[in-house]
Backbone as XML, in Angstrom:
<?xml version="1.0"?>
<chain id="A" units="angstrom">
  <residue number="1" name="UNK">
    <atom name="N" x="10.251" y="-5.540" z="-61.041"/>
    <atom name="CA" x="10.004" y="-5.276" z="-62.295"/>
    <atom name="C" x="8.615" y="-5.763" z="-62.887"/>
  </residue>
  <residue number="2" name="UNK">
    <atom name="N" x="7.728" y="-5.054" z="-63.513"/>
    <atom name="CA" x="6.855" y="-5.267" z="-64.060"/>
    <atom name="C" x="6.936" y="-5.901" z="-65.263"/>
  </residue>
  <residue number="3" name="UNK">
    <atom name="N" x="5.851" y="-6.643" z="-66.180"/>
    <atom name="CA" x="6.112" y="-6.820" z="-67.126"/>
    <atom name="C" x="6.044" y="-6.130" z="-68.535"/>
  </residue>
  <residue number="4" name="UNK">
    <atom name="N" x="5.481" y="-5.075" z="-68.052"/>
    <atom name="CA" x="5.413" y="-4.088" z="-69.194"/>
    <atom name="C" x="6.809" y="-3.436" z="-69.437"/>
  </residue>
  <residue number="5" name="UNK">
    <atom name="N" x="7.464" y="-3.244" z="-68.268"/>
    <atom name="CA" x="9.102" y="-2.543" z="-68.242"/>
    <atom name="C" x="9.789" y="-3.682" z="-68.743"/>
  </residue>
  <residue number="6" name="UNK">
    <atom name="N" x="9.552" y="-4.927" z="-68.845"/>
    <atom name="CA" x="10.456" y="-5.982" z="-69.018"/>
    <atom name="C" x="10.705" y="-5.783" z="-70.545"/>
  </residue>
  <residue number="7" name="UNK">
    <atom name="N" x="9.255" y="-6.169" z="-71.147"/>
    <atom name="CA" x="8.903" y="-5.787" z="-72.644"/>
    <atom name="C" x="9.878" y="-4.489" z="-73.194"/>
  </residue>
  <residue number="8" name="UNK">
    <atom name="N" x="9.544" y="-3.650" z="-72.815"/>
    <atom name="CA" x="10.010" y="-2.457" z="-73.328"/>
    <atom name="C" x="11.546" y="-2.624" z="-73.092"/>
  </residue>
  <residue number="9" name="UNK">
    <atom name="N" x="12.253" y="-2.701" z="-72.120"/>
    <atom name="CA" x="13.451" y="-3.075" z="-72.051"/>
    <atom name="C" x="13.981" y="-4.101" z="-73.165"/>
  </residue>
  <residue number="10" name="UNK">
    <atom name="N" x="13.382" y="-5.250" z="-73.158"/>
    <atom name="CA" x="13.746" y="-6.221" z="-74.528"/>
    <atom name="C" x="13.647" y="-5.486" z="-76.067"/>
  </residue>
  <residue number="11" name="UNK">
    <atom name="N" x="12.669" y="-4.418" z="-76.456"/>
    <atom name="CA" x="12.374" y="-3.568" z="-77.290"/>
    <atom name="C" x="13.423" y="-2.829" z="-77.608"/>
  </residue>
  <residue number="12" name="UNK">
    <atom name="N" x="13.939" y="-2.165" z="-76.111"/>
    <atom name="CA" x="15.090" y="-1.039" z="-76.625"/>
    <atom name="C" x="16.389" y="-2.208" z="-76.821"/>
  </residue>
  <residue number="13" name="UNK">
    <atom name="N" x="16.458" y="-3.168" z="-76.518"/>
    <atom name="CA" x="17.963" y="-3.856" z="-76.646"/>
    <atom name="C" x="18.153" y="-4.561" z="-78.064"/>
  </residue>
  <residue number="14" name="UNK">
    <atom name="N" x="16.872" y="-5.102" z="-78.166"/>
    <atom name="CA" x="16.808" y="-5.567" z="-79.586"/>
    <atom name="C" x="16.248" y="-5.025" z="-80.847"/>
  </residue>
  <residue number="15" name="UNK">
    <atom name="N" x="15.447" y="-4.274" z="-80.295"/>
    <atom name="CA" x="14.611" y="-3.384" z="-81.553"/>
    <atom name="C" x="13.259" y="-4.078" z="-81.307"/>
  </residue>
  <residue number="16" name="UNK">
    <atom name="N" x="12.299" y="-2.829" z="-81.527"/>
    <atom name="CA" x="11.144" y="-3.335" z="-81.515"/>
    <atom name="C" x="10.736" y="-4.738" z="-82.696"/>
  </residue>
  <residue number="17" name="UNK">
    <atom name="N" x="11.165" y="-4.505" z="-83.811"/>
    <atom name="CA" x="10.905" y="-5.531" z="-84.986"/>
    <atom name="C" x="11.671" y="-6.863" z="-84.770"/>
  </residue>
  <residue number="18" name="UNK">
    <atom name="N" x="12.832" y="-6.860" z="-83.671"/>
    <atom name="CA" x="13.386" y="-8.351" z="-83.466"/>
    <atom name="C" x="12.796" y="-8.723" z="-82.349"/>
  </residue>
  <residue number="19" name="UNK">
    <atom name="N" x="12.352" y="-7.940" z="-81.120"/>
    <atom name="CA" x="12.410" y="-8.588" z="-79.805"/>
    <atom name="C" x="11.132" y="-9.692" z="-79.964"/>
  </residue>
  <residue number="20" name="UNK">
    <atom name="N" x="10.098" y="-9.789" z="-80.489"/>
    <atom name="CA" x="8.974" y="-10.449" z="-80.304"/>
    <atom name="C" x="9.348" y="-11.906" z="-80.986"/>
  </residue>
  <residue number="21" name="UNK">
    <atom name="N" x="10.066" y="-11.880" z="-82.040"/>
    <atom name="CA" x="10.681" y="-13.384" z="-82.543"/>
    <atom name="C" x="11.655" y="-13.945" z="-81.665"/>
  </residue>
  <residue number="22" name="UNK">
    <atom name="N" x="12.585" y="-13.105" z="-81.233"/>
    <atom name="CA" x="13.540" y="-13.405" z="-80.343"/>
    <atom name="C" x="13.187" y="-14.160" z="-79.157"/>
  </residue>
  <residue number="23" name="UNK">
    <atom name="N" x="12.047" y="-13.371" z="-78.467"/>
    <atom name="CA" x="11.271" y="-13.929" z="-77.060"/>
    <atom name="C" x="10.824" y="-15.173" z="-77.163"/>
  </residue>
  <residue number="24" name="UNK">
    <atom name="N" x="10.141" y="-15.556" z="-78.703"/>
    <atom name="CA" x="9.574" y="-16.719" z="-78.881"/>
    <atom name="C" x="10.646" y="-17.876" z="-79.187"/>
  </residue>
  <residue number="25" name="UNK">
    <atom name="N" x="11.613" y="-17.717" z="-79.642"/>
    <atom name="CA" x="12.480" y="-18.658" z="-80.736"/>
    <atom name="C" x="13.879" y="-18.882" z="-80.030"/>
  </residue>
  <residue number="26" name="UNK">
    <atom name="N" x="14.438" y="-18.155" z="-79.062"/>
    <atom name="CA" x="15.607" y="-18.172" z="-78.353"/>
    <atom name="C" x="15.715" y="-18.979" z="-77.016"/>
  </residue>
  <residue number="27" name="UNK">
    <atom name="N" x="16.215" y="-19.887" z="-76.807"/>
    <atom name="CA" x="16.285" y="-20.662" z="-75.797"/>
    <atom name="C" x="17.423" y="-20.549" z="-74.700"/>
  </residue>
  <residue number="28" name="UNK">
    <atom name="N" x="17.268" y="-19.920" z="-73.457"/>
    <atom name="CA" x="18.073" y="-19.951" z="-72.605"/>
    <atom name="C" x="18.057" y="-21.104" z="-71.121"/>
  </residue>
  <residue number="29" name="UNK">
    <atom name="N" x="19.163" y="-21.381" z="-71.410"/>
    <atom name="CA" x="19.557" y="-22.704" z="-70.554"/>
    <atom name="C" x="19.571" y="-22.430" z="-68.825"/>
  </residue>
  <residue number="30" name="UNK">
    <atom name="N" x="19.654" y="-20.794" z="-68.734"/>
    <atom name="CA" x="19.214" y="-20.601" z="-67.166"/>
    <atom name="C" x="18.189" y="-20.428" z="-67.027"/>
  </residue>
  <residue number="31" name="UNK">
    <atom name="N" x="17.002" y="-20.319" z="-67.711"/>
    <atom name="CA" x="15.865" y="-20.384" z="-67.573"/>
    <atom name="C" x="15.074" y="-21.894" z="-67.587"/>
  </residue>
  <residue number="32" name="UNK">
    <atom name="N" x="16.014" y="-22.735" z="-67.499"/>
    <atom name="CA" x="15.328" y="-24.221" z="-67.531"/>
    <atom name="C" x="15.232" y="-24.699" z="-69.111"/>
  </residue>
  <residue number="33" name="UNK">
    <atom name="N" x="16.063" y="-23.715" z="-69.994"/>
    <atom name="CA" x="15.535" y="-24.344" z="-71.186"/>
    <atom name="C" x="14.197" y="-23.884" z="-71.962"/>
  </residue>
  <residue number="34" name="UNK">
    <atom name="N" x="14.193" y="-22.594" z="-71.710"/>
    <atom name="CA" x="12.987" y="-22.247" z="-71.805"/>
    <atom name="C" x="13.084" y="-20.795" z="-72.838"/>
  </residue>
  <residue number="35" name="UNK">
    <atom name="N" x="12.239" y="-20.582" z="-73.575"/>
    <atom name="CA" x="12.526" y="-19.032" z="-74.172"/>
    <atom name="C" x="11.868" y="-18.372" z="-73.571"/>
  </residue>
  <residue number="36" name="UNK">
    <atom name="N" x="12.328" y="-16.996" z="-73.472"/>
    <atom name="CA" x="11.983" y="-15.866" z="-72.556"/>
    <atom name="C" x="10.478" y="-15.705" z="-72.385"/>
  </residue>
  <residue number="37" name="UNK">
    <atom name="N" x="9.639" y="-15.897" z="-73.705"/>
    <atom name="CA" x="8.310" y="-15.726" z="-73.394"/>
    <atom name="C" x="7.633" y="-16.957" z="-72.894"/>
  </residue>
  <residue number="38" name="UNK">
    <atom name="N" x="8.407" y="-18.093" z="-72.949"/>
    <atom name="CA" x="7.786" y="-19.140" z="-72.181"/>
    <atom name="C" x="8.480" y="-19.148" z="-70.575"/>
  </residue>
  <residue number="39" name="UNK">
    <atom name="N" x="9.319" y="-18.785" z="-70.231"/>
    <atom name="CA" x="9.481" y="-18.316" z="-68.800"/>
    <atom name="C" x="8.588" y="-17.115" z="-68.447"/>
  </residue>
  <residue number="40" name="UNK">
    <atom name="N" x="8.222" y="-16.221" z="-69.287"/>
    <atom name="CA" x="7.135" y="-15.388" z="-68.305"/>
    <atom name="C" x="5.869" y="-16.055" z="-68.030"/>
  </residue>
  <residue number="41" name="UNK">
    <atom name="N" x="5.757" y="-16.528" z="-69.104"/>
    <atom name="CA" x="4.298" y="-17.530" z="-69.315"/>
    <atom name="C" x="4.458" y="-18.621" z="-68.133"/>
  </residue>
  <residue number="42" name="UNK">
    <atom name="N" x="5.221" y="-19.127" z="-67.916"/>
    <atom name="CA" x="5.392" y="-19.884" z="-66.803"/>
    <atom name="C" x="5.376" y="-19.202" z="-65.145"/>
  </residue>
  <residue number="43" name="UNK">
    <atom name="N" x="5.400" y="-17.959" z="-65.234"/>
    <atom name="CA" x="5.046" y="-17.255" z="-64.003"/>
    <atom name="C" x="6.574" y="-16.938" z="-63.064"/>
  </residue>
  <residue number="44" name="UNK">
    <atom name="N" x="7.577" y="-17.009" z="-63.991"/>
    <atom name="CA" x="9.022" y="-16.629" z="-63.646"/>
    <atom name="C" x="9.104" y="-15.137" z="-63.670"/>
  </residue>
  <residue number="45" name="UNK">
    <atom name="N" x="9.940" y="-14.568" z="-62.572"/>
    <atom name="CA" x="9.438" y="-13.250" z="-62.442"/>
    <atom name="C" x="10.584" y="-12.516" z="-63.633"/>
  </residue>
  <residue number="46" name="UNK">
    <atom name="N" x="9.708" y="-11.305" z="-63.937"/>
    <atom name="CA" x="10.429" y="-10.753" z="-65.241"/>
    <atom name="C" x="11.914" y="-10.145" z="-64.781"/>
  </residue>
  <residue number="47" name="UNK">
    <atom name="N" x="11.917" y="-10.084" z="-63.239"/>
    <atom name="CA" x="13.432" y="-9.463" z="-63.112"/>
    <atom name="C" x="14.504" y="-10.358" z="-63.084"/>
  </residue>
  <residue number="48" name="UNK">
    <atom name="N" x="14.161" y="-11.492" z="-63.013"/>
    <atom name="CA" x="14.736" y="-12.769" z="-62.941"/>
    <atom name="C" x="15.253" y="-13.182" z="-64.266"/>
  </residue>
  <residue number="49" name="UNK">
    <atom name="N" x="14.182" y="-13.023" z="-65.565"/>
    <atom name="CA" x="14.212" y="-13.493" z="-66.877"/>
    <atom name="C" x="15.228" y="-12.252" z="-67.431"/>
  </residue>
  <residue number="50" name="UNK">
    <atom name="N" x="14.779" y="-11.213" z="-66.812"/>
    <atom name="CA" x="15.661" y="-10.040" z="-67.262"/>
    <atom name="C" x="17.129" y="-10.291" z="-67.327"/>
  </residue>
  <residue number="51" name="UNK">
    <atom name="N" x="17.385" y="-10.518" z="-66.143"/>
    <atom name="CA" x="19.009" y="-11.136" z="-65.777"/>
    <atom name="C" x="19.726" y="-11.667" z="-66.873"/>
  </residue>
  <residue number="52" name="UNK">
    <atom name="N" x="18.798" y="-12.750" z="-66.649"/>
    <atom name="CA" x="19.314" y="-13.894" z="-67.980"/>
    <atom name="C" x="19.412" y="-13.630" z="-69.130"/>
  </residue>
  <residue number="53" name="UNK">
    <atom name="N" x="18.267" y="-12.647" z="-69.615"/>
    <atom name="CA" x="18.724" y="-11.839" z="-70.832"/>
    <atom name="C" x="19.817" y="-11.257" z="-71.137"/>
  </residue>
  <residue number="54" name="UNK">
    <atom name="N" x="20.103" y="-10.437" z="-69.798"/>
    <atom name="CA" x="20.999" y="-9.473" z="-69.992"/>
    <atom name="C" x="22.272" y="-10.494" z="-70.145"/>
  </residue>
  <residue number="55" name="UNK">
    <atom name="N" x="22.404" y="-11.028" z="-69.120"/>
    <atom name="CA" x="23.824" y="-12.289" z="-69.333"/>
    <atom name="C" x="24.012" y="-12.490" z="-70.603"/>
  </residue>
  <residue number="56" name="UNK">
    <atom name="N" x="22.862" y="-13.465" z="-71.563"/>
    <atom name="CA" x="23.160" y="-14.389" z="-72.573"/>
    <atom name="C" x="23.122" y="-13.223" z="-73.754"/>
  </residue>
  <residue number="57" name="UNK">
    <atom name="N" x="22.836" y="-11.813" z="-73.684"/>
    <atom name="CA" x="23.292" y="-11.147" z="-74.902"/>
    <atom name="C" x="24.163" y="-10.544" z="-74.369"/>
  </residue>
  <residue number="58" name="UNK">
    <atom name="N" x="24.958" y="-10.509" z="-73.435"/>
    <atom name="CA" x="26.160" y="-9.539" z="-73.067"/>
    <atom name="C" x="25.654" y="-8.200" z="-73.138"/>
  </residue>
  <residue number="59" name="UNK">
    <atom name="N" x="24.679" y="-7.815" z="-72.858"/>
    <atom name="CA" x="24.195" y="-6.378" z="-72.895"/>
    <atom name="C" x="24.861" y="-5.319" z="-72.041"/>
  </residue>
  <residue number="60" name="UNK">
    <atom name="N" x="25.478" y="-4.297" z="-72.880"/>
    <atom name="CA" x="25.824" y="-3.069" z="-71.786"/>
    <atom name="C" x="25.508" y="-2.982" z="-70.055"/>
  </residue>
  <residue number="61" name="UNK">
    <atom name="N" x="26.376" y="-2.651" z="-69.402"/>
    <atom name="CA" x="25.986" y="-2.316" z="-67.829"/>
    <atom name="C" x="24.389" y="-1.315" z="-67.989"/>
  </residue>
  <residue number="62" name="UNK">
    <atom name="N" x="24.342" y="-0.408" z="-68.816"/>
    <atom name="CA" x="23.121" y="0.661" z="-68.721"/>
    <atom name="C" x="21.923" y="-0.125" z="-68.755"/>
  </residue>
  <residue number="63" name="UNK">
    <atom name="N" x="21.898" y="-1.463" z="-69.684"/>
    <atom name="CA" x="20.573" y="-2.139" z="-69.425"/>
    <atom name="C" x="20.126" y="-3.267" z="-68.591"/>
  </residue>
  <residue number="64" name="UNK">
    <atom name="N" x="21.254" y="-3.090" z="-67.447"/>
    <atom name="CA" x="21.135" y="-3.843" z="-66.193"/>
    <atom name="C" x="20.175" y="-3.505" z="-65.534"/>
  </residue>
</chain>
């Protein structure tokens, strides 16, 4: 997964207005206590970050 696809999926799941703030503020334990933005910036693969987001938000299967 490319970074652009990750951010597009997050926009689709949370809405463009909310996704940026959520990525900066919501800490995910599965990502080592990082926010989504921190995990991406720290070099964690977008596919792995997305999997954690998908689980924590309990998104429908179509977002997987």
